[in-house]
Every structure is written in structure tokens, then in C-alpha cells.
ROMINU-708080 format. One record per residue (C-alpha): residue in one letter; x, y, z. Coordinates in Angstrom, 3 decimals, decimal comma. Layout:
<sites>
SITE | a | X | Y | Z
...
</sites>
This chain:
<sites>
SITE | x | -34,955 | -210,618 | 79,047
SITE | x | -38,757 | -211,744 | 79,100
SITE | x | -37,495 | -215,266 | 78,342
SITE | x | -35,132 | -214,771 | 81,866
SITE | x | -38,425 | -213,520 | 83,435
SITE | x | -40,964 | -216,381 | 82,779
SITE | x | -38,722 | -218,920 | 83,474
SITE | x | -38,303 | -217,470 | 87,348
SITE | x | -42,138 | -215,749 | 86,942
SITE | x | -44,488 | -219,001 | 87,135
SITE | x | -46,952 | -217,626 | 90,080
SITE | x | -49,293 | -219,778 | 92,098
SITE | x | -51,276 | -217,557 | 94,231
SITE | x | -53,449 | -218,395 | 97,198
SITE | x | -55,258 | -215,562 | 98,666
SITE | x | -57,814 | -215,777 | 102,001
SITE | x | -59,552 | -212,679 | 103,463
SITE | x | -59,914 | -213,302 | 107,534
SITE | x | -61,930 | -211,078 | 109,213
SITE | x | -61,413 | -211,049 | 112,928
SITE | x | -63,416 | -210,117 | 115,892
SITE | x | -60,835 | -207,018 | 116,311
SITE | x | -61,758 | -205,729 | 112,897
SITE | x | -58,366 | -206,648 | 111,710
SITE | x | -58,565 | -207,381 | 108,421
SITE | x | -55,419 | -209,678 | 107,200
SITE | x | -54,335 | -210,628 | 103,354
SITE | x | -52,437 | -213,870 | 103,557
SITE | x | -51,216 | -215,001 | 100,258
SITE | x | -48,187 | -217,776 | 98,953
SITE | x | -46,398 | -217,106 | 96,233
SITE | x | -44,368 | -220,209 | 94,664
SITE | x | -42,076 | -219,491 | 91,927
SITE | x | -40,186 | -222,224 | 89,545
SITE | x | -39,038 | -222,855 | 86,190
SITE | x | -41,819 | -223,666 | 84,039
SITE | x | -40,386 | -225,337 | 80,352
SITE | x | -43,920 | -225,804 | 79,119
SITE | x | -44,292 | -221,487 | 79,476
SITE | x | -40,977 | -221,054 | 78,171
SITE | x | -41,410 | -223,339 | 75,190
SITE | x | -44,874 | -221,388 | 74,462
SITE | x | -43,769 | -217,904 | 74,802
SITE | x | -40,955 | -218,437 | 71,972
SITE | x | -43,798 | -218,903 | 69,433
SITE | x | -45,473 | -215,295 | 70,746
SITE | x | -44,330 | -212,127 | 68,681
SITE | x | -42,644 | -209,264 | 70,300
SITE | x | -46,070 | -207,286 | 70,970
SITE | x | -47,715 | -210,295 | 72,282
SITE | x | -44,991 | -210,735 | 74,669
SITE | x | -44,964 | -207,035 | 76,107
SITE | x | -48,525 | -207,607 | 76,690
SITE | x | -48,677 | -210,662 | 78,341
SITE | x | -46,056 | -208,641 | 80,432
SITE | x | -48,012 | -205,845 | 81,564
SITE | x | -51,081 | -208,269 | 82,231
SITE | x | -48,099 | -210,148 | 84,943
SITE | x | -47,565 | -206,762 | 86,389
SITE | x | -50,856 | -205,095 | 86,344
SITE | x | -51,797 | -208,276 | 88,410
SITE | x | -48,800 | -207,929 | 90,706
SITE | x | -49,891 | -204,338 | 91,145
SITE | x | -53,582 | -204,813 | 91,806
SITE | x | -52,471 | -207,632 | 94,610
SITE | x | -49,806 | -205,267 | 96,322
SITE | x | -53,075 | -202,765 | 96,754
SITE | x | -55,087 | -204,999 | 97,827
SITE | x | -52,763 | -205,903 | 100,803
SITE | x | -52,151 | -202,533 | 101,368
SITE | x | -55,785 | -201,767 | 101,542
SITE | x | -56,787 | -204,616 | 103,505
SITE | x | -53,938 | -204,128 | 106,352
SITE | x | -54,713 | -200,582 | 106,555
SITE | x | -56,504 | -200,580 | 109,718
SITE | x | -59,626 | -198,474 | 109,367
SITE | x | -62,236 | -198,763 | 111,630
SITE | x | -65,298 | -196,741 | 113,089
SITE | x | -63,297 | -195,799 | 115,674
SITE | x | -60,540 | -194,193 | 113,970
SITE | x | -62,742 | -191,845 | 112,037
SITE | x | -64,201 | -188,743 | 113,794
SITE | x | -67,685 | -188,890 | 114,684
SITE | x | -68,655 | -185,563 | 113,282
SITE | x | -67,366 | -183,705 | 110,398
SITE | x | -66,700 | -179,771 | 110,005
SITE | x | -68,422 | -177,322 | 108,374
SITE | x | -66,146 | -177,486 | 104,933
SITE | x | -66,092 | -181,223 | 104,762
SITE | x | -67,583 | -182,379 | 101,102
SITE | x | -69,041 | -185,468 | 99,299
SITE | x | -68,686 | -187,017 | 96,200
SITE | x | -68,783 | -189,973 | 94,089
SITE | x | -65,817 | -191,873 | 92,422
SITE | x | -66,663 | -193,440 | 89,165
SITE | x | -63,914 | -195,908 | 87,849
SITE | x | -65,027 | -196,541 | 83,861
SITE | x | -65,414 | -199,736 | 82,709
SITE | x | -62,167 | -201,634 | 82,118
SITE | x | -61,377 | -204,669 | 79,482
SITE | x | -58,534 | -206,164 | 81,398
SITE | x | -60,217 | -208,559 | 83,532
SITE | x | -64,088 | -209,689 | 83,446
SITE | x | -64,929 | -209,011 | 86,855
SITE | x | -63,411 | -204,860 | 85,749
SITE | x | -65,520 | -204,650 | 82,676
SITE | x | -68,607 | -203,135 | 84,394
SITE | x | -67,293 | -200,075 | 86,472
SITE | x | -66,946 | -199,565 | 90,015
SITE | x | -67,872 | -196,676 | 92,191
SITE | x | -67,427 | -195,599 | 95,826
SITE | x | -68,159 | -192,970 | 97,974
SITE | x | -65,684 | -190,356 | 98,740
SITE | x | -65,744 | -188,112 | 101,978
SITE | x | -63,407 | -185,367 | 102,316
SITE | x | -62,847 | -183,011 | 105,316
SITE | x | -59,451 | -180,787 | 105,091
SITE | x | -59,832 | -179,463 | 108,503
SITE | x | -60,053 | -183,061 | 110,134
SITE | x | -57,314 | -184,069 | 108,247
SITE | x | -60,296 | -186,988 | 106,330
SITE | x | -59,890 | -188,444 | 103,195
SITE | x | -61,762 | -191,378 | 102,892
SITE | x | -63,976 | -193,626 | 100,291
SITE | x | -66,610 | -196,420 | 101,210
SITE | x | -65,928 | -198,899 | 99,130
SITE | x | -68,612 | -201,327 | 98,694
SITE | x | -67,236 | -204,176 | 95,965
SITE | x | -64,902 | -205,912 | 98,680
SITE | x | -66,115 | -209,680 | 98,814
SITE | x | -65,700 | -212,282 | 101,870
SITE | x | -63,195 | -214,688 | 99,742
SITE | x | -62,583 | -218,334 | 101,417
SITE | x | -63,003 | -221,662 | 100,352
SITE | x | -66,548 | -221,787 | 100,299
SITE | x | -66,664 | -218,618 | 98,096
SITE | x | -67,144 | -220,427 | 94,270
SITE | x | -70,196 | -222,555 | 96,115
SITE | x | -72,011 | -219,821 | 97,435
SITE | x | -71,309 | -217,449 | 94,087
SITE | x | -73,079 | -220,423 | 92,110
SITE | x | -76,010 | -220,483 | 94,223
SITE | x | -76,374 | -216,354 | 94,461
SITE | x | -74,802 | -215,897 | 98,284
SITE | x | -72,520 | -213,618 | 97,674
SITE | x | -71,910 | -211,493 | 101,015
SITE | x | -70,038 | -208,408 | 100,219
SITE | x | -69,243 | -205,614 | 102,523
SITE | x | -68,093 | -202,256 | 103,146
SITE | x | -64,765 | -201,132 | 103,433
SITE | x | -63,098 | -197,333 | 104,432
SITE | x | -59,714 | -197,092 | 102,645
SITE | x | -57,665 | -194,018 | 101,582
SITE | x | -59,005 | -192,051 | 98,604
SITE | x | -55,350 | -192,525 | 97,208
SITE | x | -55,417 | -195,939 | 97,640
SITE | x | -59,062 | -196,606 | 95,863
SITE | x | -57,574 | -194,036 | 92,833
SITE | x | -54,544 | -196,090 | 92,409
SITE | x | -55,841 | -199,258 | 92,346
SITE | x | -58,238 | -198,132 | 89,765
SITE | x | -56,097 | -195,815 | 87,360
SITE | x | -53,309 | -198,727 | 87,198
SITE | x | -56,192 | -200,749 | 85,381
SITE | x | -56,239 | -198,427 | 82,961
SITE | x | -59,557 | -197,214 | 84,168
SITE | x | -60,577 | -193,085 | 84,138
SITE | x | -62,158 | -192,208 | 87,612
SITE | x | -64,497 | -189,510 | 87,000
SITE | x | -65,523 | -187,632 | 90,616
SITE | x | -69,042 | -186,959 | 90,870
SITE | x | -69,376 | -183,578 | 93,519
SITE | x | -72,299 | -183,700 | 95,331
SITE | x | -74,327 | -180,615 | 96,492
SITE | x | -75,514 | -181,887 | 99,695
SITE | x | -76,119 | -179,205 | 102,396
SITE | x | -74,582 | -179,547 | 106,389
SITE | x | -77,966 | -181,757 | 107,525
SITE | x | -77,780 | -183,900 | 104,906
SITE | x | -74,130 | -184,615 | 105,250
SITE | x | -74,184 | -185,536 | 108,429
SITE | x | -77,326 | -187,291 | 108,223
SITE | x | -75,005 | -189,511 | 105,040
SITE | x | -72,004 | -189,594 | 107,948
SITE | x | -73,741 | -191,201 | 110,644
SITE | x | -75,227 | -193,378 | 108,427
SITE | x | -72,173 | -194,722 | 106,904
SITE | x | -70,103 | -195,044 | 110,297
SITE | x | -73,083 | -197,059 | 111,481
SITE | x | -72,587 | -199,157 | 107,855
SITE | x | -69,143 | -199,948 | 108,565
SITE | x | -69,835 | -201,531 | 112,150
SITE | x | -69,600 | -205,283 | 111,855
SITE | x | -73,172 | -206,129 | 111,959
SITE | x | -73,557 | -203,999 | 109,656
SITE | x | -71,383 | -204,465 | 106,998
SITE | x | -72,066 | -207,081 | 105,264
SITE | x | -74,801 | -207,153 | 102,660
SITE | x | -76,672 | -209,671 | 99,766
SITE | x | -74,851 | -208,448 | 96,408
SITE | x | -77,538 | -208,265 | 94,179
SITE | x | -76,157 | -207,209 | 90,422
SITE | x | -79,142 | -205,354 | 89,384
SITE | x | -80,620 | -204,320 | 92,571
SITE | x | -77,922 | -203,784 | 95,089
SITE | x | -74,987 | -203,317 | 93,983
SITE | x | -71,812 | -200,569 | 94,030
SITE | x | -73,663 | -198,378 | 92,374
SITE | x | -77,319 | -198,742 | 93,551
SITE | x | -76,214 | -198,318 | 97,093
SITE | x | -74,647 | -194,911 | 96,483
SITE | x | -77,943 | -193,506 | 94,905
SITE | x | -79,581 | -195,290 | 98,377
SITE | x | -77,027 | -193,116 | 100,493
SITE | x | -77,971 | -189,778 | 98,593
SITE | x | -81,707 | -190,215 | 99,130
SITE | x | -81,250 | -191,566 | 102,385
SITE | x | -79,601 | -188,331 | 103,303
SITE | x | -81,379 | -185,890 | 101,480
SITE | x | -85,300 | -187,604 | 101,575
SITE | x | -87,288 | -187,372 | 98,729
SITE | x | -85,249 | -186,817 | 95,561
SITE | x | -86,956 | -186,561 | 92,256
SITE | x | -85,259 | -187,642 | 88,960
SITE | x | -86,390 | -185,744 | 85,717
SITE | x | -85,907 | -187,822 | 82,792
SITE | x | -84,093 | -186,223 | 79,479
SITE | x | -86,882 | -184,830 | 76,825
SITE | x | -85,376 | -187,648 | 74,183
SITE | x | -85,835 | -190,812 | 76,924
SITE | x | -88,698 | -192,180 | 75,346
SITE | x | -89,473 | -196,284 | 75,580
SITE | x | -88,101 | -196,890 | 72,097
SITE | x | -84,591 | -195,637 | 73,437
SITE | x | -84,218 | -196,976 | 76,680
SITE | x | -82,309 | -200,317 | 77,115
SITE | x | -82,675 | -203,386 | 77,985
SITE | x | -80,990 | -205,322 | 81,476
SITE | x | -79,653 | -207,457 | 79,117
SITE | x | -78,269 | -204,988 | 76,024
SITE | x | -76,297 | -203,059 | 79,019
SITE | x | -74,547 | -206,177 | 80,292
SITE | x | -73,840 | -207,469 | 76,502
SITE | x | -72,332 | -203,978 | 75,799
SITE | x | -70,243 | -203,507 | 78,723
SITE | x | -69,285 | -207,448 | 77,880
SITE | x | -68,493 | -206,923 | 74,200
SITE | x | -64,524 | -207,191 | 74,729
SITE | x | -65,055 | -211,175 | 76,037
SITE | x | -67,877 | -212,699 | 73,118
SITE | x | -67,461 | -215,920 | 75,091
SITE | x | -68,097 | -213,861 | 78,462
SITE | x | -71,739 | -212,491 | 76,463
SITE | x | -72,888 | -216,223 | 75,919
SITE | x | -72,149 | -217,650 | 79,212
SITE | x | -74,554 | -214,543 | 80,689
SITE | x | -77,211 | -214,499 | 77,621
SITE | x | -77,480 | -218,293 | 78,839
SITE | x | -77,616 | -217,783 | 82,557
SITE | x | -79,975 | -214,667 | 82,564
SITE | x | -83,770 | -215,594 | 81,884
SITE | x | -86,422 | -213,321 | 80,219
SITE | x | -86,710 | -210,254 | 82,744
SITE | x | -83,245 | -209,194 | 81,977
SITE | x | -84,906 | -208,098 | 78,277
SITE | x | -87,697 | -206,050 | 79,907
SITE | x | -86,512 | -202,308 | 80,300
SITE | x | -85,369 | -199,911 | 82,503
SITE | x | -86,758 | -196,675 | 84,375
SITE | x | -84,500 | -194,028 | 84,077
SITE | x | -83,568 | -194,695 | 88,004
SITE | x | -82,717 | -198,318 | 87,282
SITE | x | -79,697 | -197,796 | 85,138
SITE | x | -77,790 | -196,657 | 88,340
SITE | x | -76,964 | -200,219 | 88,497
SITE | x | -74,232 | -199,380 | 85,890
SITE | x | -71,744 | -197,394 | 87,654
SITE | x | -71,288 | -195,238 | 84,052
SITE | x | -75,139 | -193,959 | 83,971
SITE | x | -74,171 | -192,509 | 87,655
SITE | x | -73,461 | -189,018 | 86,200
SITE | x | -76,726 | -188,628 | 84,001
SITE | x | -78,590 | -190,208 | 87,139
SITE | x | -77,224 | -187,102 | 89,395
SITE | x | -77,737 | -184,176 | 86,597
SITE | x | -81,373 | -185,346 | 86,428
SITE | x | -82,008 | -185,483 | 90,198
SITE | x | -83,098 | -182,366 | 92,690
SITE | x | -85,100 | -181,629 | 95,630
SITE | x | -88,677 | -181,210 | 95,982
SITE | x | -87,684 | -177,456 | 95,897
SITE | x | -86,029 | -177,497 | 92,936
SITE | x | -82,981 | -177,149 | 93,998
SITE | x | -79,666 | -179,748 | 92,187
SITE | x | -77,745 | -182,561 | 94,088
SITE | x | -75,567 | -182,450 | 91,406
SITE | x | -72,759 | -180,512 | 91,820
SITE | x | -70,199 | -181,003 | 88,826
SITE | x | -67,585 | -183,266 | 88,192
SITE | x | -63,834 | -184,094 | 87,330
SITE | x | -61,791 | -186,414 | 85,927
SITE | x | -58,547 | -188,185 | 86,467
SITE | x | -56,961 | -190,821 | 84,251
SITE | x | -57,408 | -191,304 | 80,139
SITE | x | -60,839 | -191,691 | 78,375
SITE | x | -61,155 | -195,781 | 78,329
SITE | x | -63,371 | -194,788 | 75,472
SITE | x | -60,954 | -194,116 | 73,165
SITE | x | -58,915 | -196,849 | 74,243
SITE | x | -58,659 | -200,293 | 72,026
SITE | x | -59,496 | -203,434 | 73,865
SITE | x | -55,916 | -205,770 | 74,428
SITE | x | -56,331 | -208,593 | 72,136
SITE | x | -57,017 | -212,091 | 73,815
SITE | x | -57,526 | -215,597 | 72,771
SITE | x | -61,181 | -214,455 | 72,818
SITE | x | -60,487 | -212,443 | 70,157
SITE | x | -59,706 | -214,922 | 67,529
SITE | x | -61,824 | -218,280 | 68,756
SITE | x | -65,248 | -216,624 | 69,181
SITE | x | -68,625 | -218,500 | 69,790
SITE | x | -69,667 | -217,655 | 66,173
SITE | x | -66,458 | -219,381 | 64,235
SITE | x | -67,004 | -222,608 | 66,510
SITE | x | -70,438 | -222,548 | 65,716
SITE | x | -70,119 | -222,113 | 62,063
SITE | x | -67,370 | -224,959 | 62,188
SITE | x | -69,893 | -227,112 | 64,716
SITE | x | -72,489 | -226,137 | 61,675
SITE | x | -70,384 | -227,770 | 58,954
SITE | x | -69,553 | -230,983 | 61,116
SITE | x | -73,283 | -231,685 | 61,218
SITE | x | -73,959 | -230,997 | 57,809
SITE | x | -71,308 | -232,665 | 57,153
SITE | x | -72,563 | -235,858 | 59,040
SITE | x | -75,912 | -235,869 | 59,026
SITE | x | -77,017 | -233,963 | 55,737
SITE | x | -74,435 | -235,509 | 53,533
SITE | x | -73,408 | -238,520 | 55,012
SITE | x | -77,180 | -240,368 | 56,466
SITE | x | -79,408 | -237,780 | 54,258
SITE | x | -77,626 | -238,120 | 51,271
SITE | x | -75,317 | -240,601 | 50,902
SITE | x | -77,035 | -242,854 | 53,061
SITE | x | -74,023 | -243,581 | 54,878
SITE | x | -74,178 | -244,819 | 58,778
SITE | x | -72,710 | -242,170 | 61,236
SITE | x | -71,623 | -243,381 | 64,874
SITE | x | -74,423 | -242,903 | 67,549
SITE | x | -71,599 | -241,931 | 69,265
SITE | x | -71,747 | -238,107 | 68,080
SITE | x | -75,220 | -237,720 | 69,081
SITE | x | -74,147 | -238,961 | 73,042
SITE | x | -71,840 | -236,692 | 72,813
SITE | x | -73,483 | -233,846 | 71,766
SITE | x | -76,665 | -234,649 | 74,001
SITE | x | -73,654 | -235,253 | 76,911
SITE | x | -72,556 | -231,724 | 76,726
SITE | x | -75,856 | -230,284 | 76,405
SITE | x | -77,299 | -232,243 | 79,314
SITE | x | -74,351 | -231,066 | 81,212
SITE | x | -74,916 | -226,899 | 80,462
SITE | x | -78,424 | -228,131 | 81,441
SITE | x | -77,560 | -229,145 | 85,060
SITE | x | -75,740 | -225,522 | 85,597
SITE | x | -78,293 | -223,305 | 84,033
SITE | x | -81,575 | -225,482 | 86,149
SITE | x | -79,408 | -225,238 | 89,646
SITE | x | -78,900 | -221,307 | 88,492
SITE | x | -82,630 | -220,941 | 87,505
SITE | x | -84,599 | -223,140 | 90,004
SITE | x | -82,319 | -223,382 | 93,177
SITE | x | -80,086 | -220,369 | 93,301
SITE | x | -80,691 | -216,702 | 94,695
SITE | x | -79,387 | -214,769 | 91,436
SITE | x | -82,048 | -212,704 | 90,073
SITE | x | -83,242 | -212,309 | 86,543
SITE | x | -82,445 | -215,885 | 86,281
SITE | x | -85,712 | -217,496 | 85,573
SITE | x | -87,928 | -217,871 | 83,706
SITE | x | -85,013 | -218,912 | 81,077
SITE | x | -86,150 | -219,987 | 77,775
SITE | x | -82,678 | -221,435 | 77,209
SITE | x | -83,468 | -224,933 | 79,548
SITE | x | -85,839 | -225,521 | 76,996
SITE | x | -82,948 | -226,788 | 74,712
SITE | x | -80,109 | -227,260 | 77,546
SITE | x | -82,119 | -229,365 | 80,512
SITE | x | -80,856 | -232,309 | 82,440
SITE | x | -83,353 | -234,841 | 80,491
SITE | x | -80,497 | -235,239 | 77,528
SITE | x | -78,083 | -236,520 | 80,167
SITE | x | -80,445 | -238,529 | 82,664
SITE | x | -82,848 | -239,924 | 79,640
SITE | x | -81,136 | -239,299 | 76,223
SITE | x | -77,664 | -240,628 | 76,491
SITE | x | -79,568 | -244,019 | 78,221
SITE | x | -81,806 | -244,223 | 74,790
SITE | x | -79,301 | -243,473 | 72,464
SITE | x | -76,806 | -246,138 | 73,645
SITE | x | -79,484 | -248,845 | 74,521
SITE | x | -80,884 | -250,736 | 70,500
SITE | x | -84,127 | -252,011 | 72,516
SITE | x | -85,404 | -248,807 | 73,491
SITE | x | -86,428 | -248,059 | 69,966
SITE | x | -90,166 | -246,163 | 70,995
SITE | x | -88,560 | -244,466 | 73,492
SITE | x | -85,794 | -242,885 | 71,101
SITE | x | -88,864 | -241,740 | 68,678
SITE | x | -90,315 | -240,100 | 71,992
SITE | x | -87,373 | -238,705 | 72,840
SITE | x | -86,610 | -237,144 | 69,081
SITE | x | -89,885 | -235,699 | 69,414
SITE | x | -89,608 | -234,147 | 72,387
SITE | x | -86,320 | -232,147 | 71,713
SITE | x | -87,192 | -231,543 | 68,017
SITE | x | -90,767 | -230,045 | 69,664
SITE | x | -88,336 | -227,903 | 72,207
SITE | x | -86,070 | -226,834 | 70,082
SITE | x | -88,099 | -225,215 | 67,551
SITE | x | -89,811 | -223,752 | 70,459
SITE | x | -86,401 | -221,902 | 71,323
SITE | x | -86,213 | -220,577 | 68,043
SITE | x | -89,736 | -218,862 | 68,116
SITE | x | -88,850 | -217,578 | 71,417
SITE | x | -86,282 | -215,712 | 69,507
SITE | x | -88,191 | -214,982 | 66,503
SITE | x | -91,200 | -213,796 | 68,489
SITE | x | -89,047 | -211,801 | 70,827
SITE | x | -90,105 | -213,816 | 73,894
SITE | x | -86,553 | -213,597 | 74,805
SITE | x | -83,222 | -213,088 | 73,722
SITE | x | -81,155 | -216,105 | 72,587
SITE | x | -77,684 | -215,003 | 72,003
SITE | x | -76,754 | -216,172 | 68,204
SITE | x | -74,396 | -219,532 | 69,149
SITE | x | -77,800 | -220,726 | 70,579
SITE | x | -80,044 | -220,688 | 68,001
SITE | x | -77,234 | -222,003 | 65,797
SITE | x | -76,833 | -225,246 | 67,689
SITE | x | -80,894 | -225,459 | 67,852
SITE | x | -80,771 | -225,757 | 64,362
SITE | x | -78,376 | -228,261 | 64,179
SITE | x | -80,227 | -230,382 | 67,068
SITE | x | -82,784 | -230,282 | 64,605
SITE | x | -80,790 | -232,034 | 61,640
SITE | x | -79,401 | -234,407 | 63,548
SITE | x | -83,042 | -235,668 | 64,910
SITE | x | -83,918 | -235,294 | 61,238
SITE | x | -81,766 | -237,450 | 60,608
SITE | x | -82,046 | -239,949 | 62,473
SITE | x | -85,673 | -240,347 | 62,084
SITE | x | -85,062 | -240,432 | 58,340
SITE | x | -82,414 | -243,171 | 58,848
SITE | x | -84,477 | -245,255 | 60,582
SITE | x | -87,576 | -245,255 | 58,264
SITE | x | -85,793 | -246,254 | 55,641
SITE | x | -84,303 | -248,955 | 57,908
SITE | x | -88,077 | -250,228 | 58,168
SITE | x | -88,289 | -249,825 | 54,638
</sites>
């Protein structure tokens, strides 16, 4: 049955979000279905359990796509919402726990719910809607990702995240009528076309930090009482929190470790933990007004606890960075230590050129992110000591040309020094360096050492 489904279920989807002056949100998508023999042949080699898991992922993506369409075509404009709330209105925060299903669901999510039974109103303000168009990828790399707030029915919000396997926890807020009125007026103003778009900042201005800012704006001065056991020694750094959320995908951990600089290794304050939705509950529990009255009013949960759920198996579970690194180091030892130093046999310089080209290409991306993008906490970045464009624009020509022996010596010296400096950054705890990068640095040191020994022998 699964084979039949797959043979007619190769999906090619194009999604575009258009915003017209009348505030009508339209989602256009095309689904192209055709028979794919290569997919069918690949599927036959999978076990039955893996086939079922793959089909579950396909169904989950379809459900998510349908919910996106229903949400965006639900034309809930500011004019459709009441100007004021009744005395029985209630506000809360809906926190969706992290889900390992996709990269963008690993961090969790949060929305601001407003419920008023007298006015038949139950809406959640979602600050996690992005404007997807042809320039989205380029703007994302530059750090110019603009998000917008969209009010949607709470039932659809809940269904979307429960279908991902997330547990949704509602954090009730103990707000006074005047505070709720102030917050409601802000939300109505915030969804207007001239105010609803904001420049997303992963650490300082995201779907979770915005909600705390809204509460602080409505209540006024809010004080946070740190737990007695929350000392400097037990504080989390920005990087450690991100790595913990991404632990289901080690390749994603490697990518973020490469892109993020030393500022992410600084410790978060109690209030700064709000950038991660899973800490909103503990932060609200410690929040109170100047007169000592609490803001947090209890919680209730929906769905199952993802902490007890097992992470699904994927290709990343088998092809891990440390596995690839171990194989690469063994190859480098064989080529540059065993063949060149021990056996005194030549090794094609094409290996040098290939390695330096890969490092140079990665360096172009890292340098662009660090020096030209608007992403936070990406500069200074010690990884640029090893990954930089100079390997591509200077090192590659120098390796390939035979008449640049003096320049090769200086290039090897500079690369050896930069790789050593990167290792010292890790040893001195100046910046956290991923273990795969450390292994690559040691491999580069072996390469340069072997080439210098080979050059010395040729002189003798």
C-alpha cells in the first residue's frame, strides 16, 4: 500500500504569501504529483518501520500545509475585532514545546491568547509568521528577516502545534482590567499594516521576548525574583541553550556553532532566558508588580509531554559529524603522516587543493555572515581563523602553481598559525569551538607539517 502511495505522491510545492492593501492574506501553492521510479526503488530498501515513519512525516507536512492555508485565508482584520473587552476577558500565553520533527520546530513557539466568552472571542496573536517570497532566502542570510504578527483562531493555533507532536501549555496571566485594556489596545494597534511587521532577532526580539515585552508594557514596572539556587555557576550561555534545543540534529549544531561568534558564550541573565519559549513559565512565576502581587496565574497543559518522547530516527542519526570527522582524520593520517613522512611517497596536491577549496567556500559564507549580515552575536567569530576566503583566492592558486615556492612557505606558516590559534581559543575557553572543527584544525596542521617536511627533504 505504501509503495502505491509513493508512486503517486512525489510532491513539488511552491508556497508564496502575498499581502494586499486590503489585508487579505492569500496562500498560493501548486502541487505537482507524478510517478517517481527512483523514489520507489529507494523505498523498497527501507524496513517497514522506516516506511511508516516516512509516511507519517509526509502526512504531517500535508496537515501543516492545510492549517497554514486555513489560517492565512481566515481574514481576521483589526476591524473585525472589538475595540474593547468585557470585564470577564482573560489573557494567557500558549507555549508550544520544542519538537524534533523539523529544524524550525526545535526551538518551540509561543503566542498571546485573548479569550472573552461574552464577546464570543478566542484569538491568539502569533508573532511567528514570516513573509515568504522570492527574496526570503537572501534576506535570511543577510539577517533581514521580517516577521509579522497575525491574529488567528485559538483552535487553529492549537491544532497546528499539537499535530507536530508538541505539548501546548497555557500560562494564565493575573492581569487587572486596566492592564488588559492597555494590552488589548496595543495588540489592535500592532496588527495594523503599518505596525505589524518587525525585524526578527533570534535572541532579543522573537515570538517569546515579544510577549514578555507586551506584559511589561501593560503592567508597567515588573520585578523578577531570581531563584535562590540560580547562581553564576549554574547559568546557561546562549550557545549551550541553542545546542541543547538542536541536539536531535548534530549537523544543525555544527552549523550554528560555526556561524555564531563568541558573544553567544556569555551567560544569560534570568530575564534574558525569555528568548527560549520553554523558560517563559519559570520567568512568569518569578514576575510580580511593585506592590508584590504576582502576574502568573497558573497553567494547564494539552497534548503529551515531548520530554518523554523519543526523537525520530533520521539520516543525521547515522551520518554524524563526529563519524565523518573520524574518517577524515584517518584519511589525513594515512595520506600525510603514513605516506609522506613515514613511507616518503608522494601525495597528489589535488588533495590539498580540494581541502583548501572547501574551507575557503565555507569561509566566504562565515565572513559574509560575520561582517555584512545583521544577524546578532556572529562577530567576533574565531572560526574565521581557519575558515576564510584567503584559502580559495590565495591558497588555491599558490598550491597549483609550481613557481611560488616562497609564497607557499608563507601561506603554510600563516595557515599553521591560524589553525593553532583556533585550537588555543578552545583550550583557553575564549570561544566554544565544535569538536569537528577542532579535528579539522588538527588535520590541517598535519597537512602543513607533512608538506614542509617533504619540501625540506627535496632540498636535501
